[in-house]
Structures are given as structure tokens and as C-alpha cells.
C-alpha positions in Angstrom: 9.5 -4.4 8.7 6.2 -2.9 7.6 4.5 -4.8 4.9 1.4 -4.8 2.7 -0.2 -6.6 -0.2 -0.5 -4.4 -3.3 -1.9 -4.3 -6.9 0.1 -2.0 -9.2 -1.3 0.1 -12.1 0.0 -0.8 -15.5 2.0 1.5 -17.7 -1.0 3.1 -19.4 -2.6 3.9 -16.1 0.7 5.3 -14.7 0.9 7.6 -17.8 -2.6 8.9 -17.1 -1.7 9.4 -13.4 1.4 11.2 -14.3 -0.6 13.6 -16.5 -2.9 14.4 -13.6 -2.4 18.1 -12.7 -2.4 18.6 -9.0 -0.8 22.1 -8.9 2.1 23.2 -6.7 0.6 23.5 -3.2 3.6 23.8 -0.9 1.9 21.8 1.9 1.2 18.9 -0.4 3.7 16.0 -0.7 2.9 14.1 -3.9 3.3 10.3 -4.1 5.7 9.4 -6.8 5.1 6.9 -9.7 7.2 4.1 -8.0 4.7 4.2 -5.0 1.4 4.3 -6.8 -0.5 1.2 -5.8 -3.8 -0.1 -4.4 -3.3 -1.7 -0.9 -5.3 -4.9 -0.8 -4.2 -5.6 2.8 -2.0 -3.7 5.2 -0.1 -6.1 7.3 1.8 -3.7 9.6 5.0 -4.8 11.2 6.0 -8.3 10.0 9.0 -10.2 11.5 11.6 -11.3 8.9 11.0 -15.0 9.7 7.3 -14.6 8.9 7.9 -13.3 5.4 8.5 -16.9 3.9 5.2 -18.4 5.3 3.3 -15.2 4.5 4.6 -15.2 0.9 3.8 -18.9 0.4 0.2 -18.3 1.8 -0.2 -15.4 -0.6 1.0 -17.3 -3.6 -1.3 -20.2 -2.8 -4.3 -17.9 -2.3 -3.6 -15.9 -5.5 -3.2 -19.1 -7.5 -6.7 -20.1 -6.5 -8.2 -16.7 -7.5 -9.3 -16.4 -11.2 -7.6 -13.5 -12.9 -7.0 -11.0 -14.3 -9.3 -8.6 -12.4 -10.1 -5.2 -13.7 -9.4 -2.2 -11.4 -11.2 1.1 -12.2 -9.6 4.3 -10.9 -11.9 7.3 -10.5 -14.3 9.0 -11.3 -12.6 11.9 -9.5 -10.0 12.8 -6.8 -11.2 13.1 -3.3 -10.0 13.6 0.3 -10.3 11.0 3.1 -12.4 12.7 5.8 -10.1 14.1 8.5 -7.0 12.3 7.2 -5.4 14.7 4.8 -4.9 12.1 2.1 -5.7 12.9 -1.5 -6.8 9.8 -3.3 -8.6 8.2 -6.2 -11.2 5.5 -5.6 -10.3 2.1 -6.9 -13.2 -0.2 -7.7 -13.3 -3.8 -8.8 -10.9 -5.3 -6.3 -13.2 -6.1 -3.3 -13.3 -9.9 -3.9 -9.5 -10.0 -4.5 -8.9 -8.1 -1.3 -11.1 -10.6 0.6 -9.2 -13.5 -1.0 -5.9 -11.9 0.1 -7.1 -11.4 3.6 -8.4 -15.0 3.8 -5.1 -16.4 2.4 -2.9 -14.4 4.8 -5.0 -14.4 8.0 -3.5 -17.6 9.4 0.1 -16.3 9.1 -0.3 -12.5 9.6 -0.3 -12.5 13.4 -2.2 -9.6 14.8 -3.1 -8.0 11.4 -6.8 -8.9 11.8 -7.2 -7.1 15.1 -9.1 -3.9 14.4 -8.4 -4.1 10.7 -10.8 -1.8 8.9 -12.7 -3.1 5.9 -11.1 -2.8 2.5 -11.4 0.7 1.0 -10.0 0.6 -2.5 -8.0 3.7 -3.3 -4.8 4.9 -4.8 -3.0 7.6 -2.8 -1.9 10.6 -4.8 -0.6 13.0 -2.1 -0.5 13.7 1.6 -0.9 17.1 3.2 2.0 18.4 5.3 0.3 20.5 7.9 -2.8 22.4 7.1 -4.2 23.0 3.7 -6.7 25.9 3.4 -10.3 25.2 2.3 -9.6 26.7 -1.1 -6.6 24.4 -1.7 -8.6 21.4 -0.6 -11.5 22.2 -2.8 -9.3 22.8 -5.8 -7.7 19.4 -5.5 -11.0 17.5 -4.8 -13.3 16.5 -7.7 -10.7 16.5 -10.5 -12.1 14.0 -13.1 -10.1 10.9 -13.7 -10.8 7.6 -15.3 -8.3 4.7 -15.9 -8.6 1.0 -15.9 -6.0 -1.7 -15.6 -5.8 -5.5 -15.4 -4.5 -7.0 -12.2 -2.8 -10.4 -13.0 -0.8 -10.6 -9.8 -0.5 -9.2 -6.3 2.7 -8.4 -4.5 3.9 -8.8 -0.9 5.7 -5.5 -0.4 8.1 -4.3 2.3 8.0 -0.6 3.1 11.2 1.0 4.5 11.3 4.6 5.6 13.9 6.9 4.0 14.6 10.6 3.8 12.7 10.8 0.5 9.7 8.9 1.7 9.1 5.2 2.0 10.9 2.8 -0.4 8.8 -0.2 -1.5 10.4 -3.5 -2.4 8.5 -6.5 -3.7 9.3 -9.5 -1.6 7.0 -12.0 -3.3 5.0 -11.8 -6.5 1.9 -13.9 -6.5 0.2 -14.5 -9.9 -3.5 -14.9 -10.1 -4.9 -18.1 -11.7 -5.0 -17.8 -15.5 -8.4 -17.7 -17.3 -10.0 -21.2 -17.7 -9.1 -21.5 -21.4 -5.4 -20.9 -20.6 -5.4 -23.2 -17.6 -6.4 -26.2 -19.7 -4.6 -25.2 -22.8 -8.0 -25.3 -24.5 -9.2 -23.1 -27.3 -12.1 -20.7 -27.1 -14.7 -20.2 -29.8 -16.4 -22.6 -32.1 -15.2 -24.5 -35.1 
């Protein structure tokens, strides 16, 4: 099955995304709310027997990474050059993506080969066929700003269906709690 590691927007960010007006371009397939995510690492095809070791490696790596981490979406929509993917930049997750890659590299056979560097984004839509220059220009540069806290990452299976891919969380990997919560200590002064 195809798999990836994802960070999901929280409810407030999803509400803002849902309010984003992208029009009704017939050659544009919108990504629905259940699929909005930032891919921290695309793993490609993963054998069923590799999911257990991969999940354990991800949980161990995430548990060593201090969280939560703030993800910032925006400042505006844009197109990936030559790819026909409408997206929002996602900033603030570079170190987390590096930690995910380091944690999963030993068990994600072949995923490192020709793997592009992390490019934080949230996919909003994909063009079906050609979009004219006017339609592309109308969808690019729409202002957007949302922030959400990432307190866990998920190992996600992606299964094709007639309505697009269906995502299923296989393993949820919580990030390490802030130091004050780890020790049970109190913050502030007396």
C-alpha cells in the first residue's frame, strides 16, 4: 500500500480552509476536508509486514521530538510549477520533517532514493487537464493565513477509490510533551 507521514490541521484551520473560495472551475478537482494534510515524508509503496516496524520507528522518533510545533499556512495560494497542483505553503515543520525522515530511514526501504527535499505545503486542488491562464491566475495569490499546533504525526495508508484516495491512520505518534509537562513540574515563580 502507499503510505506517508502527515500532520493534520486542527478544527479552526479546517474551518478557515473550508471558507476559502476557489470558484467552480470545471477542470479543478478540490481536495476535501478529510484529506487536508501536510506530508512530512512520502514513503511510497510499503509492504504490509513493514508497517509495524515503520510505525514503531515513527513513534520512537516522534517521542524524542519536542512538541507541539506550530505550522503556518499561507500567505497565499500558489501553483507548483508545471505540476498543476494548487497549494498553500506550510512553514514551521522543516525540523519535524527531518526528524521523521531520520526516524523512518532505516525501515523505509527505498524511500530515500531520489527523495526530494521537504517542501511544506497543503494541497487544495488538482487540475484535471488544462486550465487556461486566466483560471490559473484567478486561483493563485488568494490571501490565506492560518496556524495550528502539531502535537502528533500519523503514519497514513492511502488507498485509491472512485472518489479519490481514502486516507487511514495506521499509527499515531505523539510528539514529546513540553519540558514542564514531562517532569510534572510547574512553570512560573512563587
